[in-house]
N, C-alpha and C positions, 0 to 999 in steps of 0.2 A: 644293520638293525634300522638304523635311526633313517637311510636312504628308502628302506620299504614303508615305514612309518610317513616319509612326507612324501612318497607316490600315494598313498590310498590319500592322506590328508588334498591333497591337490584333486584327484578325484572327485572326493566329496566335493570340495568346491566349486570342479566346472560343471560338476552335474546340477548343483543346486541354483547356478546362473539361470537356468531353464532354458536356456535358447537352444533352438534347433538350427543354427547357424551348420553349414559343410563344415567349415573349419574346428567348430568346438565339437563336433562330432569325430571328427577325424582324430583330433587329439586326445578326446577319451578314449577311444578303441585304441589307439598305440600305447596310451599309458596303460590303462587297464592289461593289453597284452604283455606290456614288460614287468607289471608287478607281480604277473602268476609263474614267473621264472625264476624267484628265490625261494621261498620256503614252502615244504607241502601244505601245510595248515594254512598257511595266508592263501594258498592257490583255491582250497575248497572253499574257505569263508569268502574270497569276493564273488565267486560265485552266486552264494547264497546272499551276501549283502545287493549284489546287483538285481537279484531277482524280487528282493525285498521291496527294494525301491522301486522298482516296475510297478508291483504292486498297488505299492502307495501311491504313486503317480496318476495309477490311472483311477484309485478312489477316489482323490483328492482335484482328480480333474487339470493335472499340469501336463507341459508338453513330456511326452514319453520319448522322444527319439536319442535325447543324451544318455536315457537310461537302459534304452535297446543297444546303443552304443558300445556301453560298460559290460551288459551283460557279454553279447557278441565278442568284444575282444578277451572277455574272462575267460568263455569256452574254448576259442580260440587259443589262448596262452595255457589253458590247463591240459589241451590235448598235446600241444608241444612238448609241456612241462613232462608229464607222464609219458611220452613216447618214447622217451629216453630207456635205454637196453637198460640202466641200473634198478630200472623199477620191476623189471621182469627176469631178474635173475633168481636162482634158488638161495634158500637162506637171507634173505635181502632185508634190510633192517630199516628199510624207505618204504612210506607210503601205507595204504590200505591193507598190505601183505601181512601187517602184524594186528589186522583189527578181530577183534574178538567182544561180539556183543555179550557174553555173560559176564564180562568183568566192568559192566556198567556201573552196577549198584555199588560197587567194592570200590572201584575207582573214584565213584563221586561222592563216597563218605570218607576217602582217606587223600591218595595224594592229589587229586584233583580240587577239591574244595579247599586245601589246606593250603595249596601255593595262590590259587584267586583269590579268597577271601581271609583264612585263619591267620595266613602270616602278612597279611596286608593291611595289618593295624592303623596304620597312621592314615592312608587313605581313608579307612572307613571312619577316623573319630573326624576328618576333616568334613567326609557328606554328612555325619550328623550336625556339625556346627552350619553348614551350608542350609541342611534342612531347618533346622531352631532359626536361623536368620530370614527362612522365606515365609516360613510360618506366621500367620496372622494373628492367630489365636494362641499365645504361648503358652498353655497351661500345664499342669505339674504332670499330666497323663501324658500329654504329646510328648514331652521331655524326655520322660521316662521310655517312652516308645522309641525316641530316636537316639538315645545313649545308652541304653541297656547293652544291645547287642554289640554296639563298637568300644565301649566299656568291657563288655566281657571279653572279648577278642584281644584288647588290648593287656588287661590283666593276664590271659595265657600265653601272649605272646612276649611278657615280661618276666615273668617266669619259666618260660622254654619249655612249654608243655605242646609235645607233637600227638599226633592221633595214633602211635605207636602204645604211647602210656596209657589210653584211655579203652573203657569197655565200649562196646556197641551202642547201650544205651545211651551213654553220653553224646557220642558221635551222630544217633539220630536227634537227638535234641539241639545239637549244634546244627546243623541242616535245616531242622526246622525256625532256628534263630537268624538263619541266612535268608529264608525266603522271608520271615515277616520284615526283617530290615529290609530286601530288596521290594518289598510290597509298601512298604511305607513310604520310602523314595518314590516310588511312580506315582503314588495318591499325591505327596506332596509336590514334586513337578507340576501335575496336572492341575493342581489344585492353584497355584502361585502365579501372581500378577505377571507373569515374565512373557515378553513376546512370543505369540506360537513358533515363529522361525527358532529360537531360543531353544525353546521345549524340544521342537522338534531335532536341531542339533545334540541337544543334550541325551534324549531319548537313542539317537542314531550312534554316539559314541559306545554309551554304554551296551547296545545290542551288539556292536562290532568287537568289544572288549570280548564279549562272551563268546562271539560266531569264531572268532580267532583261536580259542583252544576248544572249541566244543569237540572236534574231532578225536583229543586225547582223551575223552571218555570211553573211548572202543579201541584206541591205537596206539600203539606203545613205540618209541619209549617217550618217555614227557618227564621234562625238568624245568629246573629255574631257568634256564635260556628260552624256553618258550614261552613263559608269561610276561616278559619285557614289553612285547607291544600292546598286550594287553592293560598292562598297567598306565602305560603313555596315553592309551585310549579313555581309561577310566580320569586320569588325571586334565585330558582335555575338558571332559564333561564335568567335573568339578569346577573350572574355571569359568566354565561357559555360565554355571548355576549362580556362582561367585559374584559375576560381571552385575546382579541386578539386587544385589545386597547394599546395606546400607553403607558398607565399610569402601572408603574412596581409595580407589589402586591406583588414582592418576596423582594423586598428591604427591610431592616431593618426599616427604618421610616414607611413605608406601614403596616409593622406587628404591630409595636407599637402601630401605630394609631387606626389599626383595634382590638387591645385586650383592648386598654382604651376605645373605643366605645362599646363593647360588655360587659366590666365590668360597665360600666355606665348605657347600658341600663337592666343588670341583677341586678344590684343595686336598681335600678328605679321599677322594678317591684317587687321586692322583698319587697321592701319599701311598697309599695300597698298592696299587699297581706298581708302582717304582720301587718298594722293599721285596715284593713279588718278582720282579724283573731281576733285580739282585742277589737274592738268595737261589732263583732258578739259574744265574750263569756260574754261580757259585758250585753249585751242585752238580751241575754238567762238566764243569773242569773239574770237579773229584772224581765223577765219574768215569770221564776220560782216560784220567791219569790211572784207576785203576784197571781198565781194561786194557791200557799199554802193558801194565807190569803183568799181565798173563791172565788175572783174575777171571773165572768165569761166572761168579754172583757177584754181584755188588751191591752195596745199598743205594737206595733212593729216596732222601728226604723230601717228605711233602712240604709245600711252599703253606708259609702261613695263614695266606689269606684265598683260600682255594674255593670260597664261597663265590669270588667275584668273578671265577672263569668256569670253563669247562674241561672236563678232564684233562686240568694241567699235571695232575698225574695218575695217568691210566693204569690200569689192573695191568701185569706181566701177563704177555701172552694174549691180548685183547688185540682188537682192530687198532684202537689207536695207540696202544703201548707201542705195535711192530712200527706203527710209520713214526714215531718218536724216534726209533732206533734206526730207522732209515734215515732220516732227517739230519742225524749225529753221526752218520757212517758207523754205528755200532752193529755187530753180530747180532742177527735174531737168534742166535742159539746164548746170548749170554741172559744171566737170569738176573731180575731186580728184587731184590728184597726189600718194601717198602716198608719204610718207619714213619712215624707221627714227626711234627715240625720239632726241633728242639734248639735252643741257640746254645753253641757249647761256650761261649762266654759267661754265659748264667749260668751254667751248669758247672762250670770253674767255681764264679763267685759263691754258689750254694753249698759246694764243697768245701770251699774254704772258709764257711760261718760254723761248720758243723765240729 
């Protein structure tokens, strides 16, 4: 995933150098082509981004050959990607074979905006702070406009409220709140005193983050793993804006604080992945022991932190479930009885206290 992000970031850097040298254009074409061979939504988004970049370059009277190279590489790469036989099979779960225009409204109000905005509360608050710092006249009305949407979604996130618990009228209200927040962000960036090049990069990162998941408004499946790249580009836009606030990011204390935060985050996620790995090895060993003893139906316990992975405990009978059985040399006829995670040591402790 991060290799893909790096590819797109490098493409943007090379194109924005605005030179029409043969070496640069060939490099852009090759990199654009390679970027197309990983994830379907990125393949589609790259063509849209290159097209928008080309139109923008024409309007601003810039060199267009780099953008033409990007668009050409993206189109050729997309042709190679979707010519794969996997995209032409019946009952395929890939690409636009699952497209349904009728789901646009319902998806926008539910899963799509839930993952992109409503559960993205921390980034929303940070964007609100950036808008406040970049604003020239910090009136009460402006402050409310900056912080009410992000504050609402932060509270919603803290109270663990999801779209399944809400009526239609609230979901429509939340969509209007999102539109208001996005419109305010666009106005603040446009009116700020930051250089035009940084404004352009900020808008580019935000647009890219939207385009990367735009196909999922009509295409399934859509889930947390599809949103990570968009979060990264929103983060890039945020840091581009924060560069021009009065916060001194080059000071020694700022660097130390940033280093401590990054180290804490890294240790936190390493801890989660490590515990998942340990529990997975334990459950697989238990599962194989039961299978070897002749059991046809075995218990498969979920992992404690499944939200950081994808299909770590897939449903029995699913494609992913059968793949896991084959990977562990378990008969496909073996049935998995999936149960929620629980620590047997904790269960014993609780039993002793009763």
